[in-house]
C-alpha positions in Angstrom: -0.3 0.4 0.3 1.5 3.2 -0.7 1.3 6.1 2.6 1.7 9.7 2.1 3.9 11.1 4.0 2.1 12.6 6.9 0.9 8.5 7.1 4.3 7.8 7.0 5.4 9.9 9.2 2.4 8.7 11.9 3.4 4.9 10.9 7.0 5.6 12.4 6.0 8.2 15.5 8.0 11.1 13.4 7.2 14.7 11.4 6.8 15.3 8.4 10.4 17.0 8.4 11.9 14.4 9.5 10.3 12.0 6.8 11.7 14.0 4.1 14.7 14.5 5.4 14.5 10.4 5.8 13.8 10.3 2.2 16.6 13.2 0.7 19.4 11.0 3.2 18.3 7.4 0.9 17.1 5.4 4.9 14.2 5.8 3.4 12.7 4.6 0.0 10.2 6.6 -2.0 9.7 7.6 -4.9 7.2 11.0 -6.8 3.4 9.5 -7.3 1.3 12.4 -9.4 3.6 15.1 -7.7 3.6 13.7 -4.8 6.1 11.5 -2.8 4.4 8.5 -1.2 6.3 5.2 0.1 5.5 1.6 0.0 4.2 0.5 3.2 6.2 -2.6 3.3 9.6 -1.0 2.7 9.2 1.1 6.5 11.7 0.6 8.7 9.7 -0.7 11.8 11.1 -1.8 14.9 10.1 -5.0 16.4 7.0 -3.7 18.5 5.7 -1.3 15.2 5.7 -4.2 13.0 3.7 -6.3 16.0 1.4 -3.5 16.2 0.5 -3.3 12.3 0.4 -7.2 12.2 -2.6 -7.4 15.2 -4.3 -4.4 12.9 -4.2 -6.1 9.6 -5.5 -9.1 11.8 -8.3 -7.5 12.7 -9.6 -6.0 9.7 -9.2 -9.6 7.8 -11.3 -10.6 11.4 -14.1 -7.4 10.5 -14.3 -8.2 7.0 -14.5 -11.9 7.1 -17.6 -11.6 9.8 -18.8 -8.7 7.6 -18.5 -10.7 4.2 -19.0 -14.4 5.6 -16.8 -16.6 3.8 -15.4 -16.0 1.1 -17.0 -16.3 -2.7 -14.4 -18.7 -4.7 -14.9 -16.5 -7.8 -15.9 -12.5 -7.8 -17.6 -10.8 -4.6 -21.8 -10.3 -4.9 -24.3 -8.8 -3.0 -25.0 -11.9 -1.4 -21.7 -12.2 0.2 -22.5 -9.3 2.7 -23.8 -10.4 5.2 -26.2 -8.1 6.0 -28.0 -8.6 2.8 -27.6 -12.3 3.4 -29.8 -11.8 6.9 -32.2 -8.9 5.5 -33.5 -10.2 2.7 -35.0 -13.3 3.9 -35.8 -10.9 7.2 -37.5 -8.3 4.7 -39.7 -10.9 3.4 -41.0 -12.9 6.6 -41.7 -9.3 7.0 -43.9 -8.3 4.4 -45.7 -11.7 4.2 -46.2 -11.8 7.8 -47.2 -7.4 7.5 -47.7 -6.8 4.2 -45.5 -5.0 1.9 -46.9 -1.1 2.7 -46.4 -1.5 6.8 -43.7 0.6 8.2 -41.5 -2.1 9.6 -41.9 -3.9 5.7 -40.6 -0.8 3.9 -38.0 0.4 6.5 -36.5 -3.0 5.6 -36.7 -2.5 2.2 -34.7 0.5 1.5 -32.2 -0.4 4.1 -31.4 -3.0 1.9 -32.0 -1.2 -1.4 -29.3 1.1 0.9 -26.6 -2.0 2.3 -26.8 -2.7 -2.2 -26.1 0.6 -2.4 -23.5 0.9 0.2 -21.6 -2.2 -1.4 -21.3 -0.5 -4.7 -20.1 2.9 -3.8 -16.4 3.6 -4.4 -14.8 5.7 -1.3 -15.3 4.4 2.3 -17.2 7.8 3.5 -19.7 7.3 0.7 -19.5 3.3 2.4 -20.2 4.6 5.9 -23.1 7.3 5.0 -24.8 4.5 2.9 -24.6 2.0 5.9 -25.4 4.0 8.5 -29.0 5.0 6.5 -29.2 1.4 6.5 -29.0 1.2 9.9 -31.3 3.5 10.7 -33.6 2.5 8.4 -34.0 -1.0 10.4 -34.0 0.8 13.5 -36.9 2.0 12.9 -38.2 -1.0 11.5 -37.1 -2.7 14.7 -39.1 0.3 16.9 -42.2 -0.2 14.2 -42.0 -4.2 14.9 -42.3 -3.6 19.0 -45.2 -0.9 18.3 -47.3 -3.2 16.7 -49.8 -6.6 18.4 -49.3 -9.2 16.0 -48.6 -12.2 16.4 -44.6 -12.9 15.1 -44.0 -9.5 15.2 -41.9 -10.0 18.8 -39.5 -12.7 16.6 -38.7 -10.5 13.6 -38.2 -8.1 16.4 -35.4 -10.9 18.2 -33.4 -12.1 14.9 -33.0 -8.0 13.6 -31.8 -7.1 16.7 -29.5 -10.5 17.2 -28.6 -11.1 13.7 -29.2 -7.7 11.2 -28.1 -4.5 13.5 -24.5 -6.7 13.9 -23.7 -7.0 10.7 -24.5 -4.4 9.4 -22.6 -2.7 11.9 -19.5 -5.5 10.9 -19.6 -3.8 7.3 -19.7 -0.6 9.0 -16.6 -0.7 11.0 -14.9 -2.7 8.4 -15.1 0.8 5.9 -14.2 3.2 9.2 -11.5 0.8 9.3 -10.7 0.6 6.6 -11.4 4.8 5.5 -8.4 5.1 8.2 -6.0 2.8 6.6 -6.2 3.8 2.9 -6.8 7.2 2.9 -10.5 6.7 2.5 -10.7 4.2 -0.7 -12.4 1.0 -0.6 
């Protein structure tokens, strides 16, 4: 991964000025990309504690991605591979069968699925976060509407939303937040 001077300085616990000096002296390998200095993250001279911290951070990121996406597909990634979609679609179908498509919980779940799909196909981490947060808000709205619905079966849907769907969306959201910090907000 290519790092800016600021990201490199943060990784090494130095200032940007010290990083420029290291590049001038040849103790840090860097090159210009579009008029800006960039450093290959693999070329950083990290001490053992920082190297271990980086490995732990990468492991957490991998774990969050695996949790949010579920098992990795053998070929290309698709919407069905996003855990929140895999959990949300059957919940929406059960909700619309139980209450009808026009009911508030059904409409909110449907709109949240649309936002999850849009977020999954957006390019920047900030755009993905925006969609995932809006989806989470709509799912919370559906949960509240189910809580207020005296229909038999609404309680079971509410439990599944709170136990499965909201954490799945939170996992996707955490993944975009970490990625946005790690690589300059492009995912």
